[in-house]
C-alpha positions as CSV (number, residue, x, y, z in Angstrom):
1,Q,41.9,-23.6,60.0
2,V,42.1,-20.0,61.2
3,Q,41.9,-19.6,65.0
4,L,40.7,-16.5,66.8
5,V,41.1,-16.1,70.5
6,E,39.4,-13.2,72.2
7,S,40.4,-11.8,75.6
8,G,39.9,-8.8,77.8
9,G,36.2,-9.2,78.8
10,G,35.0,-8.8,82.3
11,L,32.8,-6.9,84.7
12,V,33.0,-3.1,84.6
13,Q,30.9,-0.3,86.1
14,P,28.8,2.0,83.9
15,G,31.0,4.7,82.5
16,G,34.1,2.4,82.6
17,S,36.3,1.1,79.8
18,L,37.6,-2.2,78.5
19,R,39.8,-3.2,75.7
20,L,39.1,-6.5,73.9
21,S,41.8,-8.3,72.0
22,C,41.4,-10.9,69.2
23,A,44.6,-12.8,68.5
24,V,44.5,-14.3,65.0
25,S,46.6,-17.4,64.1
26,E,47.4,-16.1,60.6
27,N,48.8,-12.9,59.1
28,I,45.9,-10.4,59.5
29,G,47.0,-8.7,56.3
30,S,45.5,-11.6,54.4
31,F,42.0,-10.8,55.5
32,D,39.6,-8.5,53.7
33,R,37.7,-7.4,56.8
34,M,38.0,-7.9,60.6
35,A,35.1,-7.2,62.8
36,W,33.5,-7.4,66.2
37,Y,29.9,-8.6,66.9
38,R,28.0,-9.0,70.1
39,Q,25.1,-11.1,71.4
40,A,23.1,-10.2,74.4
41,P,20.9,-12.8,76.2
42,G,17.8,-13.4,74.3
43,K,18.9,-11.3,71.3
44,Q,20.3,-11.9,67.9
45,R,24.0,-11.4,67.3
46,E,24.6,-7.9,66.0
47,F,27.4,-6.0,64.3
48,V,29.5,-3.7,66.4
49,A,32.5,-2.5,64.4
50,A,34.7,-3.4,61.5
51,I,38.0,-2.5,59.9
52,T,38.9,-3.3,56.3
53,S,42.3,-4.3,54.8
54,G,42.5,-0.7,53.6
55,G,42.0,0.7,57.1
56,S,38.5,1.9,56.7
57,T,36.4,1.6,59.9
58,Y,32.7,1.2,60.4
59,Y,30.6,1.3,63.6
60,S,27.0,0.6,64.5
61,D,25.0,3.5,65.7
62,P,24.8,2.4,69.4
63,V,28.6,2.4,69.8
64,K,29.7,5.2,67.5
65,G,31.8,7.7,69.3
66,R,32.4,5.3,72.2
67,F,34.1,2.3,70.7
68,T,37.2,2.2,68.5
69,I,38.4,-0.8,66.4
70,S,42.1,-1.1,65.6
71,R,44.7,-3.6,64.6
72,D,48.3,-4.4,65.1
73,S,49.7,-6.3,62.1
74,A,53.0,-7.1,63.9
75,K,51.0,-9.0,66.6
76,N,48.2,-10.3,64.3
77,T,45.7,-8.8,66.7
78,V,42.5,-6.8,66.4
79,Y,41.4,-4.6,69.3
80,L,38.1,-3.1,70.4
81,Q,38.5,-0.2,72.8
82,M,35.3,0.4,74.6
83,N,34.7,3.6,76.6
84,S,31.8,5.1,78.4
85,L,30.3,1.6,78.7
86,K,26.6,1.3,79.4
87,P,24.5,-1.6,80.9
88,E,23.1,-2.2,77.4
89,D,26.6,-3.0,76.2
90,T,26.4,-6.2,78.2
91,A,26.9,-9.1,75.8
92,V,29.3,-11.8,74.6
93,Y,31.6,-10.2,72.1
94,Y,32.8,-12.2,69.1
95,C,35.7,-11.5,66.8
96,H,35.1,-12.2,63.1
97,V,37.4,-12.2,60.1
98,R,36.7,-12.7,56.4
99,R,39.0,-13.7,53.6
100,R,37.3,-13.8,50.2
101,S,34.3,-16.1,50.8
102,A,35.7,-17.7,54.0
103,T,34.7,-16.4,57.4
104,Y,35.9,-17.3,60.9
105,W,34.5,-16.7,64.4
106,G,36.2,-16.6,67.8
107,Q,34.7,-18.3,70.8
108,G,33.6,-15.0,72.4
109,T,34.4,-13.1,75.6
110,Q,31.8,-11.9,78.1
111,V,31.4,-8.2,78.9
112,T,29.2,-7.3,81.8
113,V,28.4,-3.6,82.6
114,S,26.8,-3.3,86.0
115,S,27.1,-1.4,89.2
């Protein structure tokens, strides 16, 4: 069973930055796609950013230009650098990986943007 462990969440003021990490228990080169999703209270889980095995990246419109997804194959870790944070970015952020038809989720890390 693939295990994903997110870290790096916390409380930050508007305009601040955070970097989330997702440590994967297997070689991340074996996954087709790695992504971050988020879920705010009372809302559905939504896509944030993704990176494919080929290195292509994709972002949702609300985070484009502010967030950056990356990976470190040596550490089997996926990152989400979040800059210029806004109160509406407050949510639990989840790591997600896909290998063929199998998908796996992390347990989530809370990000709160508030003054």
